[in-house]
N, C-alpha and C positions, 0 to 999 in steps of 0.2 A: 636478139641483137648480139653479135659477136665482136669482142674488142681484143685486139692484139696489143700488148704492152711489151716493148723491146727494152731490155736492160741497157745501162749506161754504154753509149757508143763511144769507143775509144779510138781516136786518131783516124788516119787514112785507112788502116786495116779494117777498122770497124765500119767505116763508111762504105768500103767496097763490099763487105759482107752484107750490109743492108741492101745495097743496090742489086747484088747478085741473088740473094735468097728471098727477098721480100715478095716478089711477084708470085712465086710458087706457093709460099705460105698463105698469101691472101686467097689464092685460087683453091688450094686444098682444103682450107678450114672455113672458107666462105666468110671472110672477115669483112665487117662493116666499117670499123674504125681502127686506125693505127696510131698509136702513141709511142713515143720513145723519149728516154732521158738522154739529153745531148750535152751535158756539162763538160764532157771530156773529149768532145768531137774534134776540137782544133788542137792538134799536137799533144793531146792528152790532158790539156789544161784549158778549160774555157770553151767558148763558142764564138764564132765570127759570123758575119752576114753571109759570107760565101759558103761556109760549111753548113750553116743552117739551110741555105738555099738548096744545097746538095741533098740534104735529108728530105726537105719538102718535095723536091722534084722526084725523089725515089718513092714517094707515096705516103710519107708520114704527115699526119694532119695536125698534130700538136706536139711540141717539144717541151719537155719539162727539164728542170735543172736542179741545182743544189748549191753547195758551198763554193764551187768553182765558177759560179755564174759570172762573177765580175773579173775573172782573171785576164780577160782581154779588154783593153780600154774602150774599144769601139762598141762593146756590148751596151754600155751605158746609154748611148744614143740610139742604137739599133733596137733595143728591147722596147723603147718608148713608142716606136711606130710599127712594131710587129706583134699583133695580138695573139698570134699562134705560138710565140715563144714566151714561156712562163718562168717566173722566178718564185722562190718560196714565199708563201703568204706572210710569214711571221717576221719579216724584216721590219724595222721600225718605220713609222710614217715618213713619207718623203722619198722612199726608195722608188726608182723608176720601174716602169713595166707593170704587167698584170700578173696575178697569181692564179687566175682561173680563166677558162675559156669554155664557150658553148659551141658544140658542133651540131649543126642541123642536118638531119637525115631524111630520107624519103618517108612519106606518109605522116609527116608532121612530128616525127620522133626527134628528140634532142638528147644529147649526152654532154654532161659537164665534166671537165677535167680540172682538178685542184692540186696545186703543188704546195707541200708543207715540209719544213725542215725540223728535225729533232734537235735537242740541245745537249744531250749527254756526250761528252768528248767532242763536242762541236762548238760552233760559235754560240755566244750567249744571246740568242734572239728572244723575241717575245714567246710566251707560252704557246706551244703548238696545239695543245689540247683546247685551250679557251679560244684562241683565235680561229681555229678550225671550226669549232662549234658554231660560232656566229656566222661564218661564211657558209657553212653547210645549210643553216636555216635559210639564208638568202637564196642559195642555189636551188633548194627544194621548192621554192616558190616558182621556179622556172621548169625544173624537171626532177624526177625522182631517180634518174640514172646518173650517178656520180662516181667517178673514178678518182682516187687520191694517190698521188705519188708521195710517199712519206720517205724523205731522204734523210737517213739517220745511221749512226754508227752502232748504237747499243741495241742488241736484240730485245732486251727487256723493255726498252722504250717503244720499240716498234710493236711488239706484241701487246703491250698495254694500250697503245693508241688504237690498235685494231679492235680490241674489246670495247674501248671507250666510244667509238663511233659505230659499232655494230648495230645494224638495223636502220641506220640513217643514211648510209651510202652503199653503193653497189660493190665496191672493191677498195681495198687498201693494198697497194703494191709497194713493197720496200725496195729502196735503191741505195746506192752509195758504196757498199763493201766490195762489189764486183764479184762476189762468190755466191752462186745460186744455192738457195736452201731447198730442202726437200720437205717442207712443212705446209705446202699449199692445202687449203681447206675452205669449206664454207662454214662460217661461224653461225651460232644459233639464230641470230637475227636476220640471216640471209646475206651477210657481207662476205664476199670472197677475200681471202687473205693469203699473202706469202711474205715471209720476213725479208727475203731479198731475191729479186728476179735474176740477178747475175749481171754479167757484162757482155757486150758485143765488141770483140777485139781479138788480139793475138792470143792463141792457145798457150804457147810456150813462153810465158811471161810471168811477172809478179804483178798481179792485178792490172795488167796492160802494159807495164813498163819493162824495158829490157832487163832480163833476169840477171845478167852479168853485172850491170850497174848497181842493182839493188844488193846483190851479194857483196860486192866490193864495199858498198856503203856500210853494211853491217860489220864487215871485217875491220874497216879502217875508221869508221865514224867521221870520215872527212866529207864536207859538203861537195856536191857536184850537181850538174844539170842532168835531169832524167829525160830519157827519150822513149817514145812508144816503141815496143818491140815490133819486129817484122815476122813474116812467115804465115803459117796456117792460121786461119781465123775461126772463131766460133760466134754464133748468134744465140744469145739466151733471151727467152721471152716467156710470157704466159698468154694463153688464150682464155678469155673470160666470157662466159655465156650469160646473158642477162634476160630476165623477163622484162621487156621494155614497158609493160603496163604498170608494174609494181616497183621496178628498180631493184628487185632482189636478184642475186646471182644464183644460177642453177648449176654451174660447173666452172672449174678452173683447172687448166692443164699446163704443166711445165713443158717448155721446148728447149732443146739444146742441139743446135745444128752446126756443122762445120763447113768451111769453105777454104780452099777448093777441096 
C-alpha cells in the first residue's frame, strides 16, 4: 500500500499546485491513498466547505487540520457533517467533528487516518500522548494500517511522539511549521517518521505569507492583515509504503515539486 501525504496546503496557490501536480504523482508513484493537511487552504487561515470540496475533487481522500481549523466560522457546522475532514483528537469533549477516518480499499484493506495536535508553544489541549494511545488501541481493532498527522511546533515534541507510538502505527507525519525537514526514517518498531512534511504553497514567501508584509511586521512591530503570497508554487509531500498485512512501513520518501 502506498500513501501520499501532502503538506499544509496554503491558499489558492497551494490549491492550484495540488490540482496541477497530483495526477502525475499518483500515476508515477502508484499511490493508493492521498491525505493532505488543509488548515491553511482558505486564504491562508482555516478551511471552508468550498475549498475542502476543491481538494476532495482534486483527488484527496482525507483532509487533516490543526490549530487553524476553527478560523472560519462555517467550519463548525461543516465539519460536523463531513467525515473526511478531521480536527485534532485532543480538543476537549464537545468539540464538533471527527479526529479519525477509515478509508476502505480494494481487497478488503483499510487505512485509518488520525489527527493529533502538540501542546508545546501551541494551545493547551489535552495530552496528545495519552489521548492518542487510547484512540490507536481503538483503531487497531479495525486495521493495523494507521497514519497520524501530528500537528505541532516543537521538534522535540514531534520526535518524542514518534518514538512513543513506534510499532503501534504505520507512520507519524509532522505538520504545522511549513518547512520540510530532512529526517525521514523508519523507526525500530516499523513506524515511518518525518518531523515536518513541509507546505504546499508559494515558494517566495515566509511560510506561505507575502514576504514583504512579514518583513515589514518585523521592522515596525505594527499589526496588519497578512495575505498569501503569489507566484511560483511548491508541493511538499511524503510517499509512505506500507506492508498492509502488518501495518509496518517499509519506505518513506520526501517529495518537493514546483509549479509552474
